[in-house]
PDB file of N, CA, C and O in Angstrom:
ATOM      1  N   MET A   1     212.533  71.859 120.697  1.00  0.00           N
ATOM      2  CA  MET A   1     211.951  70.857 119.839  1.00  0.00           C
ATOM      3  C   MET A   1     212.677  69.518 119.986  1.00  0.00           C
ATOM      4  O   MET A   1     212.051  68.459 120.003  1.00  0.00           O
ATOM      5  N   ILE A   2     214.000  69.581 120.089  1.00  0.00           N
ATOM      6  CA  ILE A   2     214.774  68.351 120.216  1.00  0.00           C
ATOM      7  C   ILE A   2     214.475  67.674 121.555  1.00  0.00           C
ATOM      8  O   ILE A   2     214.348  66.452 121.630  1.00  0.00           O
ATOM      9  N   GLU A   3     214.367  68.483 122.602  1.00  0.00           N
ATOM     10  CA  GLU A   3     214.065  67.931 123.927  1.00  0.00           C
ATOM     11  C   GLU A   3     212.688  67.263 123.948  1.00  0.00           C
ATOM     12  O   GLU A   3     212.530  66.178 124.508  1.00  0.00           O
ATOM     13  N   ALA A   4     211.717  67.898 123.351  1.00  0.00           N
ATOM     14  CA  ALA A   4     210.368  67.325 123.310  1.00  0.00           C
ATOM     15  C   ALA A   4     210.341  66.043 122.495  1.00  0.00           C
ATOM     16  O   ALA A   4     209.685  65.076 122.882  1.00  0.00           O
ATOM     17  N   ALA A   5     211.049  66.025 121.368  1.00  0.00           N
ATOM     18  CA  ALA A   5     211.086  64.826 120.530  1.00  0.00           C
ATOM     19  C   ALA A   5     211.777  63.675 121.261  1.00  0.00           C
ATOM     20  O   ALA A   5     211.326  62.532 121.190  1.00  0.00           O
ATOM     21  N   ALA A   6     212.867  63.976 121.962  1.00  0.00           N
ATOM     22  CA  ALA A   6     213.574  62.927 122.710  1.00  0.00           C
ATOM     23  C   ALA A   6     212.709  62.385 123.847  1.00  0.00           C
ATOM     24  O   ALA A   6     212.686  61.179 124.088  1.00  0.00           O
ATOM     25  N   ALA A   7     212.001  63.266 124.542  1.00  0.00           N
ATOM     26  CA  ALA A   7     211.150  62.832 125.648  1.00  0.00           C
ATOM     27  C   ALA A   7     209.996  61.958 125.150  1.00  0.00           C
ATOM     28  O   ALA A   7     209.693  60.926 125.748  1.00  0.00           O
ATOM     29  N   MET A   8     209.363  62.370 124.070  1.00  0.00           N
ATOM     30  CA  MET A   8     208.263  61.570 123.534  1.00  0.00           C
ATOM     31  C   MET A   8     208.768  60.246 122.956  1.00  0.00           C
ATOM     32  O   MET A   8     208.081  59.228 123.040  1.00  0.00           O
ATOM     33  N   ALA A   9     209.962  60.261 122.371  1.00  0.00           N
ATOM     34  CA  ALA A   9     210.540  59.015 121.865  1.00  0.00           C
ATOM     35  C   ALA A   9     210.789  58.042 123.009  1.00  0.00           C
ATOM     36  O   ALA A   9     210.521  56.848 122.877  1.00  0.00           O
ATOM     37  N   ALA A  10     211.297  58.540 124.126  1.00  0.00           N
ATOM     38  CA  ALA A  10     211.527  57.670 125.287  1.00  0.00           C
ATOM     39  C   ALA A  10     210.209  57.125 125.828  1.00  0.00           C
ATOM     40  O   ALA A  10     210.123  55.954 126.196  1.00  0.00           O
ATOM     41  N   TYR A  11     209.191  57.966 125.876  1.00  0.00           N
ATOM     42  CA  TYR A  11     207.870  57.567 126.360  1.00  0.00           C
ATOM     43  C   TYR A  11     207.305  56.423 125.511  1.00  0.00           C
ATOM     44  O   TYR A  11     206.878  55.397 126.040  1.00  0.00           O
ATOM     45  N   PHE A  12     207.311  56.615 124.188  1.00  0.00           N
ATOM     46  CA  PHE A  12     206.745  55.585 123.313  1.00  0.00           C
ATOM     47  C   PHE A  12     207.655  54.375 123.194  1.00  0.00           C
ATOM     48  O   PHE A  12     207.170  53.269 122.953  1.00  0.00           O
ATOM     49  N   PHE A  13     208.955  54.551 123.355  1.00  0.00           N
ATOM     50  CA  PHE A  13     209.872  53.413 123.349  1.00  0.00           C
ATOM     51  C   PHE A  13     209.535  52.452 124.483  1.00  0.00           C
ATOM     52  O   PHE A  13     209.525  51.237 124.285  1.00  0.00           O
ATOM     53  N   VAL A  14     209.258  52.990 125.669  1.00  0.00           N
ATOM     54  CA  VAL A  14     208.892  52.143 126.807  1.00  0.00           C
ATOM     55  C   VAL A  14     207.538  51.491 126.568  1.00  0.00           C
ATOM     56  O   VAL A  14     207.374  50.292 126.794  1.00  0.00           O
ATOM     57  N   LEU A  15     206.576  52.270 126.116  1.00  0.00           N
ATOM     58  CA  LEU A  15     205.233  51.712 125.882  1.00  0.00           C
ATOM     59  C   LEU A  15     205.244  50.627 124.812  1.00  0.00           C
ATOM     60  O   LEU A  15     204.712  49.537 125.024  1.00  0.00           O
ATOM     61  N   LEU A  16     205.841  50.918 123.680  1.00  0.00           N
ATOM     62  CA  LEU A  16     205.838  49.957 122.578  1.00  0.00           C
ATOM     63  C   LEU A  16     206.714  48.751 122.881  1.00  0.00           C
ATOM     64  O   LEU A  16     206.438  47.649 122.406  1.00  0.00           O
ATOM     65  N   GLY A  17     207.765  48.948 123.665  1.00  0.00           N
ATOM     66  CA  GLY A  17     208.621  47.839 124.049  1.00  0.00           C
ATOM     67  C   GLY A  17     207.921  46.835 124.949  1.00  0.00           C
ATOM     68  O   GLY A  17     208.305  45.667 124.999  1.00  0.00           O
ATOM     69  N   ALA A  18     206.897  47.288 125.659  1.00  0.00           N
ATOM     70  CA  ALA A  18     206.150  46.402 126.556  1.00  0.00           C
ATOM     71  C   ALA A  18     204.910  45.813 125.894  1.00  0.00           C
ATOM     72  O   ALA A  18     204.147  45.092 126.538  1.00  0.00           O
ATOM     73  N   GLY A  19     204.702  46.112 124.617  1.00  0.00           N
ATOM     74  CA  GLY A  19     203.579  45.514 123.912  1.00  0.00           C
ATOM     75  C   GLY A  19     202.330  46.370 123.845  1.00  0.00           C
ATOM     76  O   GLY A  19     201.272  45.882 123.447  1.00  0.00           O
ATOM     77  N   TRP A  20     202.428  47.628 124.222  1.00  0.00           N
ATOM     78  CA  TRP A  20     201.281  48.531 124.144  1.00  0.00           C
ATOM     79  C   TRP A  20     200.989  48.847 122.686  1.00  0.00           C
ATOM     80  O   TRP A  20     201.910  48.932 121.874  1.00  0.00           O
ATOM     81  N   HIS A  21     199.698  49.024 122.338  1.00  0.00           N
ATOM     82  CA  HIS A  21     199.286  49.365 120.984  1.00  0.00           C
ATOM     83  C   HIS A  21     198.504  50.667 121.016  1.00  0.00           C
ATOM     84  O   HIS A  21     197.834  50.963 122.005  1.00  0.00           O
ATOM     85  N   PHE A  22     198.585  51.455 119.933  1.00  0.00           N
ATOM     86  CA  PHE A  22     197.854  52.717 119.846  1.00  0.00           C
ATOM     87  C   PHE A  22     196.359  52.466 120.007  1.00  0.00           C
ATOM     88  O   PHE A  22     195.795  51.559 119.396  1.00  0.00           O
ATOM     89  N   GLY A  23     195.737  53.279 120.833  1.00  0.00           N
ATOM     90  CA  GLY A  23     194.318  53.134 121.116  1.00  0.00           C
ATOM     91  C   GLY A  23     194.039  52.357 122.381  1.00  0.00           C
ATOM     92  O   GLY A  23     192.924  52.400 122.902  1.00  0.00           O
ATOM     93  N   GLN A  24     195.031  51.649 122.884  1.00  0.00           N
ATOM     94  CA  GLN A  24     194.866  50.882 124.119  1.00  0.00           C
ATOM     95  C   GLN A  24     194.898  51.843 125.306  1.00  0.00           C
ATOM     96  O   GLN A  24     195.796  52.678 125.418  1.00  0.00           O
ATOM     97  N   SER A  25     193.922  51.714 126.177  1.00  0.00           N
ATOM     98  CA  SER A  25     193.811  52.588 127.338  1.00  0.00           C
ATOM     99  C   SER A  25     194.653  52.060 128.497  1.00  0.00           C
ATOM    100  O   SER A  25     194.712  50.854 128.739  1.00  0.00           O
ATOM    101  N   LEU A  26     195.301  52.980 129.210  1.00  0.00           N
ATOM    102  CA  LEU A  26     196.080  52.631 130.398  1.00  0.00           C
ATOM    103  C   LEU A  26     195.554  53.413 131.590  1.00  0.00           C
ATOM    104  O   LEU A  26     195.270  54.606 131.484  1.00  0.00           O
ATOM    105  N   GLU A  27     195.430  52.751 132.699  1.00  0.00           N
ATOM    106  CA  GLU A  27     195.011  53.415 133.933  1.00  0.00           C
ATOM    107  C   GLU A  27     196.184  54.228 134.493  1.00  0.00           C
ATOM    108  O   GLU A  27     197.340  53.875 134.262  1.00  0.00           O
ATOM    109  N   PRO A  28     195.903  55.303 135.222  1.00  0.00           N
ATOM    110  CA  PRO A  28     196.987  56.098 135.819  1.00  0.00           C
ATOM    111  C   PRO A  28     197.847  55.320 136.817  1.00  0.00           C
ATOM    112  O   PRO A  28     198.973  55.729 137.100  1.00  0.00           O
ATOM    113  N   THR A  29     197.349  54.227 137.345  1.00  0.00           N
ATOM    114  CA  THR A  29     198.119  53.437 138.301  1.00  0.00           C
ATOM    115  C   THR A  29     198.780  52.220 137.663  1.00  0.00           C
ATOM    116  O   THR A  29     199.421  51.428 138.355  1.00  0.00           O
ATOM    117  N   ASP A  30     198.631  52.065 136.351  1.00  0.00           N
ATOM    118  CA  ASP A  30     199.228  50.935 135.634  1.00  0.00           C
ATOM    119  C   ASP A  30     200.756  51.069 135.672  1.00  0.00           C
ATOM    120  O   ASP A  30     201.282  52.137 135.358  1.00  0.00           O
ATOM    121  N   PRO A  31     201.474  50.008 136.050  1.00  0.00           N
ATOM    122  CA  PRO A  31     202.941  50.079 136.119  1.00  0.00           C
ATOM    123  C   PRO A  31     203.593  50.451 134.786  1.00  0.00           C
ATOM    124  O   PRO A  31     204.640  51.100 134.777  1.00  0.00           O
ATOM    125  N   LEU A  32     203.003  50.058 133.678  1.00  0.00           N
ATOM    126  CA  LEU A  32     203.544  50.419 132.374  1.00  0.00           C
ATOM    127  C   LEU A  32     203.442  51.921 132.142  1.00  0.00           C
ATOM    128  O   LEU A  32     204.391  52.547 131.669  1.00  0.00           O
ATOM    129  N   TYR A  33     202.301  52.495 132.473  1.00  0.00           N
ATOM    130  CA  TYR A  33     202.114  53.939 132.334  1.00  0.00           C
ATOM    131  C   TYR A  33     203.093  54.691 133.236  1.00  0.00           C
ATOM    132  O   TYR A  33     203.685  55.687 132.820  1.00  0.00           O
ATOM    133  N   LEU A  34     203.262  54.214 134.472  1.00  0.00           N
ATOM    134  CA  LEU A  34     204.177  54.863 135.402  1.00  0.00           C
ATOM    135  C   LEU A  34     205.622  54.774 134.913  1.00  0.00           C
ATOM    136  O   LEU A  34     206.383  55.729 135.067  1.00  0.00           O
ATOM    137  N   SER A  35     206.008  53.646 134.330  1.00  0.00           N
ATOM    138  CA  SER A  35     207.356  53.501 133.780  1.00  0.00           C
ATOM    139  C   SER A  35     207.574  54.435 132.592  1.00  0.00           C
ATOM    140  O   SER A  35     208.636  55.041 132.453  1.00  0.00           O
ATOM    141  N   ALA A  36     206.563  54.542 131.745  1.00  0.00           N
ATOM    142  CA  ALA A  36     206.680  55.411 130.568  1.00  0.00           C
ATOM    143  C   ALA A  36     206.794  56.874 130.972  1.00  0.00           C
ATOM    144  O   ALA A  36     207.617  57.604 130.419  1.00  0.00           O
ATOM    145  N   THR A  37     205.979  57.313 131.930  1.00  0.00           N
ATOM    146  CA  THR A  37     206.071  58.707 132.374  1.00  0.00           C
ATOM    147  C   THR A  37     207.377  58.961 133.111  1.00  0.00           C
ATOM    148  O   THR A  37     207.931  60.056 133.022  1.00  0.00           O
ATOM    149  N   ASN A  38     207.879  57.963 133.840  1.00  0.00           N
ATOM    150  CA  ASN A  38     209.161  58.108 134.508  1.00  0.00           C
ATOM    151  C   ASN A  38     210.279  58.287 133.485  1.00  0.00           C
ATOM    152  O   ASN A  38     211.167  59.115 133.683  1.00  0.00           O
ATOM    153  N   SER A  39     210.249  57.530 132.405  1.00  0.00           N
ATOM    154  CA  SER A  39     211.272  57.673 131.375  1.00  0.00           C
ATOM    155  C   SER A  39     211.160  59.025 130.675  1.00  0.00           C
ATOM    156  O   SER A  39     212.178  59.620 130.320  1.00  0.00           O
ATOM    157  N   LEU A  40     209.948  59.513 130.473  1.00  0.00           N
ATOM    158  CA  LEU A  40     209.742  60.823 129.868  1.00  0.00           C
ATOM    159  C   LEU A  40     210.346  61.917 130.745  1.00  0.00           C
ATOM    160  O   LEU A  40     211.081  62.772 130.251  1.00  0.00           O
ATOM    161  N   LEU A  41     210.044  61.894 132.023  1.00  0.00           N
ATOM    162  CA  LEU A  41     210.566  62.922 132.921  1.00  0.00           C
ATOM    163  C   LEU A  41     212.073  62.814 133.093  1.00  0.00           C
ATOM    164  O   LEU A  41     212.755  63.833 133.201  1.00  0.00           O
ATOM    165  N   SER A  42     212.603  61.599 133.121  1.00  0.00           N
ATOM    166  CA  SER A  42     214.052  61.412 133.217  1.00  0.00           C
ATOM    167  C   SER A  42     214.752  61.959 131.977  1.00  0.00           C
ATOM    168  O   SER A  42     215.829  62.546 132.078  1.00  0.00           O
ATOM    169  N   THR A  43     214.151  61.770 130.823  1.00  0.00           N
ATOM    170  CA  THR A  43     214.722  62.292 129.584  1.00  0.00           C
ATOM    171  C   THR A  43     214.729  63.811 129.595  1.00  0.00           C
ATOM    172  O   THR A  43     215.698  64.425 129.149  1.00  0.00           O
ATOM    173  N   ILE A  44     213.669  64.425 130.093  1.00  0.00           N
ATOM    174  CA  ILE A  44     213.625  65.883 130.191  1.00  0.00           C
ATOM    175  C   ILE A  44     214.747  66.387 131.093  1.00  0.00           C
ATOM    176  O   ILE A  44     215.406  67.374 130.765  1.00  0.00           O
ATOM    177  N   ILE A  45     214.968  65.729 132.213  1.00  0.00           N
ATOM    178  CA  ILE A  45     216.023  66.138 133.140  1.00  0.00           C
ATOM    179  C   ILE A  45     217.391  66.005 132.494  1.00  0.00           C
ATOM    180  O   ILE A  45     218.210  66.920 132.584  1.00  0.00           O
ATOM    181  N   VAL A  46     217.648  64.875 131.844  1.00  0.00           N
ATOM    182  CA  VAL A  46     218.944  64.665 131.196  1.00  0.00           C
ATOM    183  C   VAL A  46     219.156  65.691 130.076  1.00  0.00           C
ATOM    184  O   VAL A  46     220.254  66.231 129.935  1.00  0.00           O
ATOM    185  N   MET A  47     218.128  65.959 129.293  1.00  0.00           N
ATOM    186  CA  MET A  47     218.259  66.939 128.216  1.00  0.00           C
ATOM    187  C   MET A  47     218.504  68.344 128.755  1.00  0.00           C
ATOM    188  O   MET A  47     219.220  69.124 128.127  1.00  0.00           O
ATOM    189  N   GLN A  48     217.926  68.682 129.902  1.00  0.00           N
ATOM    190  CA  GLN A  48     218.192  69.983 130.518  1.00  0.00           C
ATOM    191  C   GLN A  48     219.638  70.096 130.985  1.00  0.00           C
ATOM    192  O   GLN A  48     220.250  71.155 130.851  1.00  0.00           O
ATOM    193  N   ILE A  49     220.190  69.010 131.533  1.00  0.00           N
ATOM    194  CA  ILE A  49     221.591  69.009 131.953  1.00  0.00           C
ATOM    195  C   ILE A  49     222.502  69.164 130.733  1.00  0.00           C
ATOM    196  O   ILE A  49     223.473  69.920 130.777  1.00  0.00           O
ATOM    197  N   VAL A  50     222.196  68.459 129.655  1.00  0.00           N
ATOM    198  CA  VAL A  50     222.972  68.591 128.426  1.00  0.00           C
ATOM    199  C   VAL A  50     222.881  70.020 127.905  1.00  0.00           C
ATOM    200  O   VAL A  50     223.880  70.570 127.441  1.00  0.00           O
ATOM    201  N   ASN A  51     221.718  70.622 127.973  1.00  0.00           N
ATOM    202  CA  ASN A  51     221.535  71.993 127.515  1.00  0.00           C
ATOM    203  C   ASN A  51     222.391  72.963 128.314  1.00  0.00           C
ATOM    204  O   ASN A  51     222.944  73.906 127.748  1.00  0.00           O
ATOM    205  N   VAL A  52     222.508  72.750 129.613  1.00  0.00           N
ATOM    206  CA  VAL A  52     223.343  73.619 130.445  1.00  0.00           C
ATOM    207  C   VAL A  52     224.792  73.562 129.985  1.00  0.00           C
ATOM    208  O   VAL A  52     225.456  74.594 129.888  1.00  0.00           O
ATOM    209  N   PHE A  53     225.285  72.357 129.700  1.00  0.00           N
ATOM    210  CA  PHE A  53     226.660  72.236 129.234  1.00  0.00           C
ATOM    211  C   PHE A  53     226.846  72.850 127.849  1.00  0.00           C
ATOM    212  O   PHE A  53     227.893  73.435 127.571  1.00  0.00           O
ATOM    213  N   LEU A  54     225.855  72.725 126.988  1.00  0.00           N
ATOM    214  CA  LEU A  54     225.975  73.277 125.641  1.00  0.00           C
ATOM    215  C   LEU A  54     225.912  74.801 125.628  1.00  0.00           C
ATOM    216  O   LEU A  54     226.436  75.431 124.709  1.00  0.00           O
ATOM    217  N   CYS A  55     225.286  75.392 126.622  1.00  0.00           N
ATOM    218  CA  CYS A  55     225.116  76.852 126.659  1.00  0.00           C
ATOM    219  C   CYS A  55     226.124  77.544 127.574  1.00  0.00           C
ATOM    220  O   CYS A  55     225.891  78.678 127.992  1.00  0.00           O
ATOM    221  N   ARG A  56     227.224  76.895 127.888  1.00  0.00           N
ATOM    222  CA  ARG A  56     228.205  77.494 128.782  1.00  0.00           C
ATOM    223  C   ARG A  56     228.873  78.708 128.175  1.00  0.00           C
ATOM    224  O   ARG A  56     229.264  79.615 128.909  1.00  0.00           O
ATOM    225  N   SER A  57     229.015  78.758 126.881  1.00  0.00           N
ATOM    226  CA  SER A  57     229.650  79.894 126.225  1.00  0.00           C
ATOM    227  C   SER A  57     228.903  80.188 124.934  1.00  0.00           C
ATOM    228  O   SER A  57     228.508  79.276 124.207  1.00  0.00           O
ATOM    229  N   SER A  58     228.717  81.466 124.660  1.00  0.00           N
ATOM    230  CA  SER A  58     228.041  81.847 123.422  1.00  0.00           C
ATOM    231  C   SER A  58     229.035  82.015 122.278  1.00  0.00           C
ATOM    232  O   SER A  58     228.644  82.224 121.129  1.00  0.00           O
ATOM    233  N   VAL A  59     230.331  81.921 122.605  1.00  0.00           N
ATOM    234  CA  VAL A  59     231.351  82.167 121.599  1.00  0.00           C
ATOM    235  C   VAL A  59     232.157  80.910 121.269  1.00  0.00           C
ATOM    236  O   VAL A  59     232.491  80.671 120.109  1.00  0.00           O
ATOM    237  N   ARG A  60     232.466  80.114 122.284  1.00  0.00           N
ATOM    238  CA  ARG A  60     233.342  78.950 122.097  1.00  0.00           C
ATOM    239  C   ARG A  60     232.536  77.660 122.035  1.00  0.00           C
ATOM    240  O   ARG A  60     231.436  77.563 122.581  1.00  0.00           O
ATOM    241  N   SER A  61     233.112  76.673 121.355  1.00  0.00           N
ATOM    242  CA  SER A  61     232.496  75.364 121.226  1.00  0.00           C
ATOM    243  C   SER A  61     232.606  74.596 122.544  1.00  0.00           C
ATOM    244  O   SER A  61     233.516  74.844 123.334  1.00  0.00           O
ATOM    245  N   ILE A  62     231.686  73.671 122.777  1.00  0.00           N
ATOM    246  CA  ILE A  62     231.713  72.840 123.980  1.00  0.00           C
ATOM    247  C   ILE A  62     232.979  71.992 124.009  1.00  0.00           C
ATOM    248  O   ILE A  62     233.444  71.608 125.082  1.00  0.00           O
ATOM    249  N   PHE A  63     233.538  71.700 122.838  1.00  0.00           N
ATOM    250  CA  PHE A  63     234.732  70.862 122.764  1.00  0.00           C
ATOM    251  C   PHE A  63     236.007  71.630 123.113  1.00  0.00           C
ATOM    252  O   PHE A  63     237.034  71.017 123.401  1.00  0.00           O
ATOM    253  N   THR A  64     235.953  72.954 123.090  1.00  0.00           N
ATOM    254  CA  THR A  64     237.140  73.754 123.434  1.00  0.00           C
ATOM    255  C   THR A  64     237.101  74.249 124.872  1.00  0.00           C
ATOM    256  O   THR A  64     238.079  74.824 125.348  1.00  0.00           O
ATOM    257  N   ILE A  65     235.998  74.039 125.571  1.00  0.00           N
ATOM    258  CA  ILE A  65     235.849  74.488 126.957  1.00  0.00           C
ATOM    259  C   ILE A  65     236.210  73.342 127.891  1.00  0.00           C
ATOM    260  O   ILE A  65     235.762  72.212 127.698  1.00  0.00           O
ATOM    261  N   ASN A  66     237.015  73.632 128.895  1.00  0.00           N
ATOM    262  CA  ASN A  66     237.343  72.639 129.911  1.00  0.00           C
ATOM    263  C   ASN A  66     236.108  72.436 130.801  1.00  0.00           C
ATOM    264  O   ASN A  66     235.643  73.383 131.436  1.00  0.00           O
ATOM    265  N   LEU A  67     235.582  71.218 130.851  1.00  0.00           N
ATOM    266  CA  LEU A  67     234.349  70.952 131.595  1.00  0.00           C
ATOM    267  C   LEU A  67     234.518  71.124 133.101  1.00  0.00           C
ATOM    268  O   LEU A  67     233.536  71.349 133.809  1.00  0.00           O
ATOM    269  N   THR A  68     235.757  71.021 133.604  1.00  0.00           N
ATOM    270  CA  THR A  68     235.977  71.183 135.044  1.00  0.00           C
ATOM    271  C   THR A  68     236.256  72.626 135.419  1.00  0.00           C
ATOM    272  O   THR A  68     236.359  72.939 136.605  1.00  0.00           O
ATOM    273  N   ASP A  69     236.381  73.510 134.445  1.00  0.00           N
ATOM    274  CA  ASP A  69     236.652  74.921 134.706  1.00  0.00           C
ATOM    275  C   ASP A  69     235.335  75.689 134.728  1.00  0.00           C
ATOM    276  O   ASP A  69     234.776  76.009 133.679  1.00  0.00           O
ATOM    277  N   ASN A  70     234.853  75.976 135.905  1.00  0.00           N
ATOM    278  CA  ASN A  70     233.583  76.687 136.037  1.00  0.00           C
ATOM    279  C   ASN A  70     233.795  77.876 136.966  1.00  0.00           C
ATOM    280  O   ASN A  70     234.108  77.708 138.144  1.00  0.00           O
ATOM    281  N   ARG A  71     233.621  79.066 136.428  1.00  0.00           N
ATOM    282  CA  ARG A  71     233.827  80.269 137.224  1.00  0.00           C
ATOM    283  C   ARG A  71     232.800  80.431 138.300  1.00  0.00           C
ATOM    284  O   ARG A  71     232.844  81.403 139.055  1.00  0.00           O
TER     285      ARG A  71
END
């Protein structure tokens, strides 16, 4: 849920930052649409990397695990 919310927030942040309004249609080749989808996919990738680090141990906190120590 957090990953989806972050991805959609990034998508709408790019759209609204460029002056897009709800109900306005964008073509699939529009540079604004391409930038927004790029930010959405980049956010998904970053959130997946963060998830990998957070799930390194089921017992210990991420703050107690040495990030360079990987078995």
